[in-house]
VEXDREN-2710 file (C-alpha; in Angstrom, 1 decimal):
% VEXDREN-2710
k/r/px/py/pz
1/MET/-14.2/17.1/8.4
2/ASP/-10.6/19.5/9.5
3/THR/-11.0/21.7/6.1
4/SER/-7.5/23.8/7.7
5/LYS/-6.0/20.1/7.5
6/SER/-6.8/18.9/4.0
7/SER/-6.1/22.2/2.7
8/ALA/-2.4/21.7/4.1
9/ASP/-2.4/18.3/2.6
10/ASP/-3.5/19.3/-0.9
11/SER/-0.6/22.5/-1.1
12/ALA/2.0/19.8/-0.2
13/GLU/1.0/17.8/-2.8
14/GLN/0.9/20.4/-5.4
15/ARG/4.3/21.8/-4.1
16/THR/5.4/17.8/-4.8
17/ALA/4.1/17.5/-8.1
18/THR/5.7/20.9/-9.4
19/ASP/9.1/21.3/-7.4
20/GLY/10.1/18.1/-8.9
21/PRO/12.2/15.5/-6.0
22/SER/15.4/18.8/-5.2
23/ARG/13.2/19.7/-2.3
24/PRO/15.1/19.2/1.2
25/ALA/14.7/16.0/3.0
26/ASP/12.3/15.6/5.4
27/PRO/13.3/15.4/9.0
28/GLY/12.4/11.9/9.7
29/ASN/14.8/10.5/7.7
30/GLY/17.6/9.9/9.9
31/PRO/18.9/6.9/10.9
32/ARG/16.4/3.7/12.0
33/SER/17.6/1.9/15.0
34/GLY/16.5/-1.9/16.0
35/TRP/14.0/-3.8/13.7
36/ARG/13.0/-0.7/12.0
37/ARG/16.4/-0.4/10.0
38/TRP/15.1/-4.1/8.6
39/ALA/11.3/-3.1/7.7
40/MET/10.0/-1.5/5.0
41/ASP/10.6/1.9/4.6
42/THR/7.5/3.6/4.6
43/ARG/8.6/7.0/4.2
44/PRO/6.6/7.8/1.0
45/LEU/3.7/6.8/2.0
46/ARG/3.7/9.9/4.1
47/ARG/3.2/11.8/0.4
48/PRO/-0.4/12.0/0.3
49/ALA/0.1/11.9/-3.4
50/TYR/2.1/9.0/-3.6
51/ARG/-0.5/7.3/-0.8
52/ARG/-3.1/7.3/-3.0
53/LEU/-1.5/6.4/-6.3
54/TRP/0.1/3.1/-4.0
55/SER/-3.0/2.2/-2.5
56/SER/-4.9/2.1/-5.9
57/THR/-2.3/-0.3/-6.8
58/ILE/-2.8/-3.0/-4.2
59/VAL/-6.3/-3.5/-5.4
60/THR/-5.7/-3.1/-9.2
61/ALA/-2.1/-6.2/-8.8
62/VAL/-4.4/-8.3/-7.6
63/GLY/-7.7/-7.8/-9.9
64/SER/-5.4/-7.3/-12.8
65/GLN/-4.2/-11.3/-11.8
66/LEU/-7.4/-12.4/-11.9
67/THR/-8.1/-11.0/-15.9
68/ALA/-4.5/-12.4/-16.8
69/VAL/-5.5/-16.7/-15.4
70/ALA/-8.8/-16.0/-16.8
71/VAL/-7.7/-15.1/-20.7
72/PRO/-5.6/-17.9/-20.8
73/LYS/-8.0/-20.4/-18.6
74/GLN/-10.7/-19.7/-21.3
75/ILE/-8.4/-20.3/-24.4
76/TYR/-7.7/-23.5/-23.2
77/ASP/-11.1/-24.2/-22.7
78/ILE/-12.2/-23.4/-26.1
79/THR/-9.1/-24.4/-27.6
80/GLY/-7.9/-27.5/-25.4
81/SER/-4.6/-26.5/-26.9
82/SER/-1.6/-25.0/-25.2
83/ALA/-0.2/-23.9/-28.3
84/TRP/-3.2/-21.4/-28.6
85/VAL/-2.2/-19.9/-24.9
86/GLY/0.8/-19.1/-26.4
87/TYR/-0.3/-17.8/-29.6
88/ALA/-2.1/-15.2/-27.6
89/SER/0.7/-14.8/-25.2
90/PHE/2.4/-13.1/-27.9
91/ALA/-0.4/-11.5/-29.9
92/GLY/-0.5/-9.1/-26.7
93/LEU/3.3/-8.8/-27.0
94/LEU/3.6/-6.3/-30.0
95/PRO/0.9/-3.8/-28.9
96/LEU/2.8/-3.6/-25.4
97/VAL/5.9/-3.1/-27.0
98/VAL/4.7/-0.2/-29.9
99/PHE/2.4/1.4/-27.3
100/ALA/4.8/1.6/-24.4
101/LEU/7.1/3.6/-26.5
102/TRP/4.5/5.8/-27.7
103/GLY/2.9/6.1/-24.3
104/GLY/6.4/7.2/-23.0
105/ALA/6.8/9.9/-25.7
106/ILE/3.2/10.9/-25.1
107/ALA/3.6/10.8/-21.2
108/ASP/6.8/13.4/-21.9
109/THR/4.4/16.1/-23.6
110/VAL/0.7/16.0/-21.3
111/ASP/-0.5/16.0/-18.0
112/ARG/0.4/12.5/-17.2
113/ARG/-2.5/12.6/-14.5
114/LYS/-5.1/13.2/-17.6
115/LEU/-3.2/10.3/-19.4
116/LEU/-3.5/8.1/-16.5
117/LEU/-7.2/8.3/-15.9
118/VAL/-7.8/8.1/-20.0
119/THR/-5.6/4.6/-19.6
120/ASN/-7.0/3.2/-16.3
121/THR/-10.5/3.8/-17.8
122/GLY/-9.8/2.2/-21.3
123/ILE/-8.6/-0.5/-19.4
124/ALA/-11.4/-0.9/-17.4
125/VAL/-13.7/-1.1/-20.3
126/THR/-11.5/-3.7/-22.0
127/SER/-11.9/-6.1/-18.8
128/LEU/-16.0/-5.1/-18.9
129/LEU/-15.9/-5.8/-22.8
130/PHE/-14.2/-9.6/-21.4
131/TRP/-16.9/-9.6/-19.1
132/ILE/-20.1/-9.3/-21.5
133/GLN/-18.2/-11.6/-23.8
134/ALA/-17.9/-14.5/-21.3
135/VAL/-21.3/-14.4/-20.1
136/THR/-22.6/-13.9/-23.6
137/GLY/-20.9/-17.7/-24.2
138/LEU/-19.2/-16.1/-27.3
139/GLY/-16.6/-18.6/-27.2
140/SER/-14.3/-16.5/-30.1
141/VAL/-10.4/-16.8/-29.7
142/ALA/-10.0/-14.1/-32.1
143/VAL/-12.5/-11.5/-30.0
144/LEU/-10.1/-12.8/-26.9
145/MET/-6.6/-12.0/-28.6
146/VAL/-8.4/-8.5/-30.2
147/LEU/-9.3/-7.8/-26.6
148/LEU/-6.2/-8.9/-24.7
149/ALA/-4.4/-6.8/-27.9
150/VAL/-6.1/-3.6/-27.0
151/GLN/-6.0/-4.1/-23.0
152/GLN/-2.0/-4.8/-23.9
153/ALA/-1.9/-1.1/-25.7
154/PHE/-3.8/0.7/-23.1
155/PHE/-1.2/-0.8/-20.3
156/GLY/1.5/0.2/-22.9
157/LEU/0.4/3.5/-23.0
158/ASN/-0.4/4.0/-19.1
159/SER/2.4/2.3/-17.3
160/PRO/5.4/4.5/-18.6
161/ALA/3.3/7.5/-17.1
162/ARG/2.4/5.8/-14.1
163/GLN/6.5/5.1/-13.1
164/ALA/7.4/8.2/-14.3
165/SER/4.7/10.6/-11.9
166/ILE/6.8/8.9/-8.9
167/ALA/9.7/11.2/-9.0
168/ARG/6.9/14.4/-8.9
169/LEU/5.2/12.1/-5.9
170/VAL/8.1/12.0/-3.5
171/PRO/11.7/13.5/-3.4
172/LYS/14.5/11.8/-4.7
173/GLU/16.2/10.5/-1.2
174/GLU/12.8/8.6/-1.2
175/LEU/13.1/6.9/-4.8
176/ALA/14.5/3.4/-3.9
177/ALA/12.0/3.5/-1.1
178/ALA/8.9/4.4/-3.5
179/ASN/9.9/1.7/-6.0
180/ALA/10.1/-0.6/-3.1
181/LEU/6.8/-0.4/-2.0
182/GLY/5.5/-0.5/-5.7
183/SER/7.1/-3.8/-6.7
184/THR/6.5/-5.5/-3.1
185/VAL/2.2/-4.6/-3.8
186/MET/2.9/-5.7/-7.5
187/GLN/4.7/-9.1/-6.8
188/THR/1.8/-9.8/-3.6
189/GLY/-0.4/-9.6/-6.2
190/LEU/1.6/-12.2/-8.5
191/VAL/1.3/-14.5/-5.9
192/ALA/-2.3/-13.7/-4.2
193/GLY/-4.4/-12.8/-7.6
194/PRO/-3.5/-16.9/-9.4
195/LEU/-4.2/-18.3/-5.9
196/LEU/-7.5/-15.9/-5.8
197/ALA/-8.5/-16.9/-9.1
198/GLY/-8.5/-20.7/-8.2
199/ALA/-11.1/-20.2/-5.5
200/LEU/-13.2/-18.3/-7.6
201/ILE/-13.4/-19.8/-10.9
202/PRO/-15.4/-23.0/-9.0
203/VAL/-17.7/-20.3/-6.6
204/VAL/-18.5/-17.5/-8.8
205/GLY/-17.7/-18.7/-12.5
206/LEU/-14.9/-17.6/-14.9
207/ALA/-16.8/-14.4/-16.3
208/GLU/-16.9/-12.7/-12.7
209/LEU/-13.2/-12.7/-12.8
210/TYR/-13.7/-10.3/-15.7
211/LEU/-15.9/-8.3/-13.7
212/ILE/-14.2/-7.9/-10.5
213/ASP/-10.9/-6.4/-12.4
214/ALA/-13.1/-3.9/-13.9
215/VAL/-14.6/-2.9/-10.7
216/ALA/-11.3/-3.0/-8.9
217/LEU/-10.3/-0.5/-11.7
218/CYS/-12.9/2.3/-11.0
219/VAL/-10.6/2.5/-7.6
220/THR/-7.8/2.6/-9.8
221/VAL/-9.5/5.7/-11.7
222/TRP/-10.8/7.5/-9.2
223/ALA/-7.2/7.5/-7.0
224/VAL/-5.8/9.4/-10.2
225/TYR/-8.7/11.5/-10.6
226/ARG/-7.3/13.0/-6.7
227/LEU/-4.0/13.3/-7.3
228/PRO/-2.6/16.9/-8.4
229/ALA/-2.1/17.5/-12.2
230/LEU/1.5/17.0/-13.6
231/PRO/2.0/18.6/-16.2
232/PRO/5.3/19.1/-18.7
233/LEU/8.1/20.7/-16.5
234/ALA/9.5/21.8/-20.3
235/THR/7.7/24.5/-21.7
236/ALA/5.2/24.0/-23.8
237/THR/7.0/24.9/-27.2
238/ALA/9.9/22.5/-26.6
239/ALA/7.5/19.5/-26.1
240/VAL/5.6/19.9/-29.5
241/GLY/6.1/17.3/-31.6
242/ARG/7.8/15.0/-29.0
243/ALA/4.6/12.6/-29.0
244/GLY/6.0/10.5/-32.1
245/LEU/8.6/9.0/-33.8
246/LYS/11.3/11.8/-33.3
247/GLY/10.4/11.5/-29.6
248/ILE/10.8/8.1/-29.3
249/ALA/14.0/8.8/-31.2
250/GLU/15.1/11.5/-28.9
251/GLY/14.5/8.7/-26.2
252/PHE/16.6/5.9/-27.3
253/ARG/19.8/8.6/-28.7
254/TYR/19.6/9.2/-24.6
255/ILE/19.8/6.4/-23.7
256/SER/22.6/5.7/-26.0
257/LEU/25.1/8.9/-24.6
258/ASN/23.8/8.1/-20.9
259/GLN/26.2/4.6/-19.9
260/VAL/24.3/3.9/-16.8
261/LEU/21.2/3.9/-17.6
262/LEU/22.3/1.8/-20.4
263/LEU/24.2/-0.7/-18.6
264/SER/21.3/-0.9/-15.9
265/PHE/18.7/-1.8/-19.0
266/LEU/21.5/-4.8/-20.5
267/ALA/21.8/-5.9/-16.9
268/ASP/18.1/-6.7/-16.6
269/ILE/18.5/-8.3/-20.2
270/ILE/21.2/-10.2/-18.9
271/ALA/19.6/-11.6/-15.5
272/MET/15.7/-12.8/-17.6
273/VAL/16.9/-13.7/-20.8
274/PHE/19.6/-15.8/-19.1
275/GLY/18.4/-16.7/-16.0
276/MET/14.4/-16.6/-16.0
277/PRO/13.8/-20.1/-16.0
278/ARG/10.0/-20.3/-15.9
279/ALA/9.7/-22.3/-19.4
280/LEU/10.8/-24.9/-18.2
281/PHE/8.5/-25.4/-14.8
282/PRO/6.0/-27.8/-16.6
283/GLN/8.8/-30.1/-17.3
284/LEU/10.4/-30.2/-14.4
285/ALA/7.1/-30.3/-12.3
286/SER/6.4/-33.6/-14.3
287/GLN/9.7/-35.1/-14.4
288/THR/12.3/-34.1/-11.7
289/TYR/10.0/-33.4/-8.9
290/ALA/7.1/-35.3/-10.2
291/PRO/7.7/-37.8/-6.8
292/TYR/6.6/-34.7/-5.1
293/GLY/3.1/-34.3/-7.0
294/GLU/3.4/-32.4/-10.0
295/GLY/0.3/-30.2/-9.2
296/LEU/1.9/-29.2/-5.9
297/ALA/5.7/-28.7/-7.6
298/LEU/4.2/-26.4/-10.3
299/GLY/2.2/-24.9/-8.0
300/LEU/5.4/-23.9/-5.7
301/LEU/7.9/-23.9/-8.7
302/PHE/5.8/-20.2/-10.3
303/ALA/4.9/-19.2/-6.7
304/ALA/8.5/-18.8/-5.7
305/ILE/10.0/-16.2/-7.1
306/PRO/7.0/-13.9/-6.1
307/ILE/7.1/-14.7/-2.7
308/GLY/10.7/-14.3/-2.3
309/ALA/10.2/-10.6/-4.1
310/VAL/7.4/-9.9/-1.0
311/LEU/9.8/-11.0/1.2
312/GLY/12.7/-8.9/-0.2
313/GLY/10.0/-5.9/-0.2
314/LEU/9.3/-6.4/3.7
315/MET/12.5/-6.0/4.5
316/SER/13.9/-3.5/2.3
317/GLY/14.6/-1.4/4.8
318/THR/18.0/-3.2/4.8
319/PHE/18.4/-1.6/1.6
320/SER/16.3/1.3/0.3
321/ARG/19.0/3.6/2.0
322/ALA/21.6/2.7/0.1
323/ARG/23.6/5.3/-2.2
324/ARG/25.7/3.0/-4.0
325/HIS/23.1/1.7/-6.9
326/GLY/24.4/0.6/-9.6
327/LEU/26.7/-1.7/-7.7
328/MET/23.5/-3.0/-5.7
329/VAL/22.5/-3.5/-9.1
330/ILE/25.6/-5.4/-9.8
331/VAL/25.2/-7.7/-7.0
332/ALA/21.9/-8.0/-7.2
333/VAL/21.9/-9.4/-10.5
334/VAL/24.9/-11.8/-9.5
335/ALA/22.9/-13.1/-6.7
336/TRP/20.1/-13.9/-9.2
337/GLY/22.5/-15.8/-10.9
338/VAL/24.0/-17.8/-7.8
339/ALA/20.1/-18.5/-6.6
340/ILE/19.3/-19.7/-10.3
341/THR/22.7/-21.8/-10.6
342/GLY/21.4/-23.3/-7.4
343/PHE/18.0/-24.1/-8.2
344/GLY/18.9/-25.9/-11.3
345/LEU/21.4/-28.6/-9.4
346/SER/19.0/-28.9/-6.8
347/ALA/16.8/-32.5/-7.4
348/ASN/14.8/-31.8/-3.8
349/LEU/11.7/-29.8/-4.5
350/TRP/12.0/-27.7/-1.2
351/VAL/16.1/-27.1/-1.9
352/ALA/14.7/-26.0/-5.1
353/VAL/12.2/-23.5/-4.5
354/ALA/14.2/-22.0/-1.4
355/PHE/16.9/-21.5/-4.5
356/LEU/14.4/-19.9/-6.2
357/ALA/12.5/-17.5/-3.3
358/ALA/16.3/-16.3/-3.1
359/ALA/16.0/-15.3/-6.1
360/GLY/12.7/-13.3/-6.1
361/VAL/14.5/-11.8/-3.2
362/ALA/17.8/-10.6/-5.5
363/ASP/14.8/-9.7/-8.4
364/MET/13.2/-7.5/-6.0
365/VAL/16.6/-5.5/-5.1
366/SER/17.6/-5.3/-8.9
367/MET/14.2/-3.7/-9.7
368/VAL/14.3/-1.1/-6.5
369/PHE/17.7/0.2/-7.7
370/ARG/17.4/0.1/-11.4
371/GLY/14.0/1.7/-11.2
372/ALA/15.5/4.6/-9.1
373/ILE/18.4/5.0/-11.1
374/LEU/16.0/5.6/-14.0
375/LEU/14.0/8.1/-12.6
376/SER/17.1/9.8/-10.9
377/ALA/19.4/9.8/-13.9
378/VAL/16.8/10.8/-16.6
379/THR/15.5/14.7/-16.2
380/ASP/11.6/15.1/-16.0
381/GLU/11.1/15.9/-19.6
382/LEU/12.2/12.7/-20.6
383/ARG/11.1/10.5/-17.9
384/GLY/8.1/8.8/-19.9
385/ARG/10.0/7.9/-22.8
386/MET/12.9/6.0/-20.4
387/GLN/9.9/4.2/-18.6
388/GLY/8.3/3.3/-21.9
389/VAL/12.0/1.5/-22.9
390/PHE/11.8/0.2/-19.8
391/THR/8.4/-1.1/-20.1
392/VAL/9.6/-2.9/-23.3
393/VAL/12.9/-4.3/-21.6
394/VAL/10.9/-5.3/-18.5
395/ALA/8.0/-7.6/-20.6
396/GLY/10.1/-8.6/-23.3
397/GLY/13.0/-10.0/-21.7
398/PRO/11.0/-12.8/-19.8
399/ARG/9.6/-13.8/-23.1
400/LEU/12.6/-13.9/-25.0
401/ALA/13.8/-16.4/-22.2
402/ASP/11.0/-18.8/-22.1
403/VAL/12.1/-19.4/-26.2
404/LEU/15.8/-19.6/-25.3
405/HIS/15.2/-21.9/-22.1
406/GLY/12.5/-24.0/-24.0
407/THR/14.8/-24.7/-26.7
408/ALA/17.8/-25.0/-24.5
409/GLY/15.6/-27.7/-22.0
410/SER/14.6/-30.2/-24.8
411/ALA/18.1/-30.2/-26.1
412/LEU/20.6/-30.6/-22.9
413/GLY/17.8/-31.4/-20.3
414/ALA/16.1/-29.1/-17.7
415/ARG/18.5/-29.1/-15.4
416/ALA/21.3/-28.6/-17.4
417/ALA/19.7/-25.6/-18.7
418/VAL/18.7/-23.8/-15.8
419/ALA/22.1/-24.4/-14.2
420/GLY/23.9/-23.1/-17.5
421/GLY/21.6/-19.7/-17.7
422/GLY/22.3/-19.5/-14.3
423/LEU/26.2/-19.5/-14.6
424/LEU/25.7/-17.5/-17.6
425/VAL/24.0/-14.2/-15.8
426/ILE/27.0/-14.5/-13.1
427/ALA/29.5/-14.8/-16.1
428/SER/28.1/-12.1/-18.3
429/MET/27.3/-9.5/-15.1
430/LEU/31.0/-9.8/-13.9
431/VAL/32.1/-9.1/-17.2
432/LEU/29.8/-6.4/-17.9
433/ALA/30.9/-4.5/-14.4
434/ALA/34.4/-5.2/-15.3
435/ALA/34.3/-3.6/-18.4
436/MET/31.9/-1.0/-18.1
437/PRO/33.0/0.4/-14.2
438/ALA/30.3/3.3/-14.9
439/LEU/27.8/1.2/-13.2
440/ARG/29.5/0.0/-10.2
441/ARG/30.9/3.8/-9.4
442/TYR/27.1/5.2/-10.1
443/SER/26.0/6.7/-6.6
444/ALA/22.9/8.3/-6.3
445/SER/24.1/11.4/-5.0
446/THR/26.4/11.7/-8.5
END
């Protein structure tokens, strides 16, 4: 083992973690030529600390989806009711909202590495408890819902600290690339995880999915343990008492005063609430696309957006170096609305899937630049709380969309509801961009 190289890497990690994102750009940050302009920007992976955090995400992105498939499957097996599956999903929403907001406040007052260690361990223990109740044949929906609520609470505490840490591990000019790398892995998990779960259940059984997830989380705990310390940059005196209602209120007050940040949140709400049609996928599969095979149609509809997002991530070199972050968000949300409108108007399954995949690419672009705005426009002592709000927006928008689209689909028909939602996204985003120019004028250099 080359101990001198190891010491140099560790020293570099400590400088990255303590100096923040204002360090000079690396010589390798210059323009890329040929195919490399199109390929994913991997500069952040040269940072040992970020590389460890990102590598752990590869494992857990798939593992978490095994549990995400196993829980509704087990509840349906017990009850025979899709309604109970929906109730269980809603049971996890309130803990997620509460603990994401509180977790964001905590992340601004403690060493984020320690918080990640505690919360990842908690998630792993919860997955182990899921496995125990499954192998013992407990068959209790109430226990499953309680465990799901606890797991979502730990996730709510974990996510703000994890995302807020990125700005301490990479320089400012690499934030968009780091977000693209992380988002691509998560979207890959949304595709690979359910497919792997479907293949494993007949072979190893449902209970073992929970155990695999718990083991995968151990990899994450080890990776986080190897990170450098990430204590608050603010003085201890200034941080006292912030991990409560007062700290959360300060976070919301900051959002209300930072117009660009507020507009970036509104852009995501517009895109997801008006334009996320997943609640209508079963109806479309059984009616509009039934000639293609209901099962095939349903699987393709659910997989299309994540597949598009993965493709967008793999081609993120085309956009991750852009400086007009606000304009990129606007363009991406409008493109999402156009793609969703096209999906709603498509009677051909393959054309519909192509539109959904295009929507996934647009969603990836939006995620990358909204995340970059959040990390760069906010000081470190507030990043945890902002990421808590971000988690609530990202998780809550699609759930509100399920209610809105489900109701509209029943009243107007699925395709009309989808196309109408896409047009609402386009109109609302253009009106917002015209009325509030701060977002379209925002640049990474400002």
